[in-house]
C-alpha positions as CSV (number, residue, x, y, z in Angstrom):
1,M,87.2,123.5,79.4
2,R,87.8,119.9,79.5
3,Q,90.3,118.3,77.1
4,K,89.0,114.9,76.1
5,D,92.6,113.5,75.4
6,F,94.0,114.7,78.8
7,V,94.3,111.9,81.5
8,L,95.1,112.9,85.0
9,G,96.4,110.2,87.3
10,L,96.4,110.8,91.0
11,A,98.5,108.5,93.1
12,A,97.6,108.4,96.8
13,S,100.0,105.8,98.2
14,P,103.3,106.8,99.8
15,R,104.9,103.4,99.2
16,Q,107.6,103.4,96.5
17,R,106.2,100.2,94.8
18,A,102.6,100.5,95.8
19,N,100.2,98.1,94.1
20,S,97.8,100.9,93.3
21,T,100.4,103.1,91.8
22,I,101.8,100.3,89.7
23,L,98.4,99.7,88.2
24,L,98.0,103.5,87.6
25,D,101.4,103.7,85.8
26,T,100.3,100.8,83.6
27,V,97.0,102.5,82.7
28,L,98.7,105.8,82.0
29,T,101.5,104.2,79.9
30,K,98.8,102.5,77.7
31,A,96.8,105.6,77.4
32,A,100.0,107.6,76.4
33,E,100.8,105.0,73.7
34,G,97.3,105.5,72.3
35,G,97.9,109.3,71.9
36,C,96.5,110.7,75.1
37,R,98.3,113.4,77.0
38,V,98.8,112.1,80.5
39,K,99.9,113.6,83.8
40,K,100.6,111.8,87.0
41,M,100.5,113.6,90.3
42,E,101.7,111.9,93.5
43,I,99.3,113.7,95.9
44,F,101.1,112.5,99.1
45,K,104.2,114.7,98.1
46,F,102.2,117.9,98.3
47,S,101.2,119.9,101.3
48,I,97.3,119.4,101.4
49,R,95.6,120.2,104.7
50,P,92.3,118.5,105.6
51,C,89.1,120.3,105.0
52,Q,88.3,122.5,108.0
53,G,84.6,122.5,107.6
54,C,84.7,126.2,107.9
55,G,82.3,127.2,105.2
56,G,84.8,129.6,103.8
57,C,84.0,128.5,100.2
58,D,80.2,128.7,100.5
59,R,79.9,132.1,98.9
60,T,82.7,132.0,96.4
61,G,83.4,128.3,95.5
62,V,87.0,129.1,96.3
63,C,88.7,127.3,99.2
64,V,90.3,129.7,101.7
65,L,93.1,127.4,102.7
66,E,96.4,128.3,101.1
67,D,98.3,125.2,100.3
68,D,99.3,122.9,97.4
69,M,95.6,122.0,96.7
70,C,95.3,125.2,94.6
71,L,97.6,123.4,92.0
72,F,95.0,120.6,91.5
73,Y,91.7,122.6,91.1
74,P,92.5,123.7,87.6
75,L,93.7,120.2,86.6
76,L,90.5,118.5,87.9
77,Q,88.5,120.8,85.7
78,E,90.7,120.5,82.6
79,A,91.2,116.7,82.6
80,G,88.9,114.7,80.4
81,H,89.7,111.6,82.4
82,V,90.5,111.5,86.2
83,I,92.0,108.4,87.7
84,L,92.3,108.1,91.4
85,A,94.6,105.3,92.6
86,A,94.7,104.5,96.3
87,P,95.3,101.7,98.8
88,V,92.4,100.5,100.9
89,Y,92.8,100.7,104.7
90,F,90.1,99.4,107.1
91,Y,87.7,99.1,104.2
92,A,88.0,102.8,103.1
93,L,90.3,104.9,101.0
94,S,93.6,105.9,102.5
95,G,93.6,109.0,104.6
96,I,95.7,110.8,102.0
97,A,93.1,110.1,99.3
98,K,90.2,111.0,101.5
99,A,91.7,114.4,102.6
100,F,92.3,115.2,98.9
101,I,88.7,114.4,98.0
102,D,87.3,116.4,100.9
103,R,89.1,119.5,99.7
104,S,86.9,119.3,96.6
105,Q,84.0,120.7,98.7
106,A,84.8,124.0,96.9
107,L,83.9,122.4,93.6
108,W,80.8,120.9,95.1
109,V,79.7,124.4,96.2
110,R,80.2,125.8,92.7
111,K,77.9,123.1,91.2
112,Y,75.2,122.9,93.8
113,R,75.0,126.1,95.8
114,L,76.3,128.7,93.4
115,E,75.0,126.8,90.3
116,Q,77.9,128.0,88.2
117,Q,78.5,126.7,84.7
118,L,80.9,123.8,84.9
119,P,83.3,122.3,82.4
120,S,81.8,119.6,80.1
121,Q,81.3,116.3,81.7
122,G,84.5,114.1,81.8
123,K,85.0,110.6,83.1
124,G,86.3,109.3,86.5
125,Y,88.0,106.0,87.4
126,L,89.0,104.3,90.6
127,I,92.0,102.1,91.1
128,A,92.1,100.5,94.5
129,A,94.2,97.7,96.1
130,G,93.7,95.9,99.5
131,A,95.3,93.2,101.4
132,T,92.2,91.4,102.6
133,R,89.8,89.4,100.5
134,G,86.5,90.5,102.2
135,K,83.5,90.8,99.8
136,R,82.7,94.3,101.0
137,L,86.1,95.6,100.8
138,F,85.4,98.1,98.0
139,E,81.9,99.3,99.0
140,C,83.0,102.3,100.8
141,P,85.7,103.3,98.3
142,R,83.3,103.0,95.4
143,L,80.6,105.0,97.0
144,T,83.0,107.7,97.9
145,M,84.3,107.8,94.3
146,R,80.9,107.9,92.9
147,Y,79.9,111.1,94.8
148,Y,83.4,112.6,94.2
149,C,82.9,112.2,90.4
150,D,79.5,113.9,90.9
151,A,81.1,116.9,92.5
152,L,83.6,117.2,89.7
153,N,81.0,116.7,87.0
154,L,82.6,113.4,86.0
155,H,80.8,110.3,84.8
156,Y,81.9,107.4,87.0
157,A,83.2,105.2,84.2
158,G,85.0,102.3,85.7
159,N,87.0,100.6,88.4
160,L,90.1,98.5,88.7
161,L,90.0,96.7,92.0
162,V,92.2,94.0,93.4
163,R,92.2,92.1,96.6
164,G,94.9,90.1,98.4
165,V,97.9,92.4,97.6
166,E,99.7,93.2,100.8
167,N,103.3,93.5,100.0
168,E,104.8,96.1,97.7
169,G,104.7,95.0,94.1
170,D,102.5,92.0,94.7
171,V,100.2,93.0,91.9
172,L,103.0,92.4,89.4
173,N,102.5,88.6,90.0
174,N,98.8,88.8,89.0
175,R,98.9,88.6,85.2
176,E,95.1,88.9,84.8
177,I,94.8,92.1,86.8
178,M,97.8,93.5,84.9
179,Q,96.1,92.7,81.6
180,E,93.0,94.6,83.0
181,A,95.2,97.6,83.6
182,H,96.4,97.5,80.0
183,A,92.8,97.2,78.8
184,M,91.7,100.1,80.9
185,G,94.4,102.4,79.4
186,R,93.5,101.4,75.9
187,A,89.8,101.9,76.6
188,I,90.3,105.4,78.0
189,C,92.3,106.5,75.0
190,Q,89.7,105.1,72.6
191,G,86.9,106.9,74.4
192,Q,85.3,103.6,75.7
193,E,84.2,103.0,79.2
194,S,86.3,100.6,81.3
195,G,84.4,97.7,82.7
196,V,83.8,97.6,86.5
197,R,86.2,95.0,88.0
198,S,86.2,93.6,91.6
199,Q,88.7,90.6,91.7
200,N,87.8,87.6,93.7
201,E,84.4,89.1,94.5
202,K,82.7,85.7,94.4
203,T,85.4,84.1,96.6
204,G,85.9,86.8,99.1
205,E,85.3,86.4,102.8
206,N,82.0,87.6,104.3
207,I,83.3,91.0,105.6
């Protein structure tokens, strides 16, 4: 059963002062200040193998790979809010983030093949940061997150997206986006949807 006041933050960048993680920390801090129970998991620190495409979960909805992903399945079904924070590499989510998402195939099987009763619908959010300023920088990450949320029975409720941050900690110099992170944390705890944000979208490059 989902807990509406439980916010699960998933950090998918291995950098110590990753921009996406800084934003995630800010959102979680504000949510906690509002009374939510928050949990941050740095998924790059866990042993999570890529999906093998073996079909081992097809009949049971349980992944046959034995690794640290088993720690996440219960949390993904318990959290009322799931926030994925990841860098964008080559116009896609980082490999760490994508491998983690792919391992949720077992949950997709439960929903669509086995038609099992799922936890009540929660909300999902994407935080993504990239160095380039291309207009289409977040097309692939947003589409991936949309269908990831569908597999988890989450309503895709908002984004926090920032361009032009290449070095560690660059996002701290962007007052506007940090304010957006504060607002997202407050909105999550108040049960409101966070607005979709794609910074510099109008001034981005053509690709």
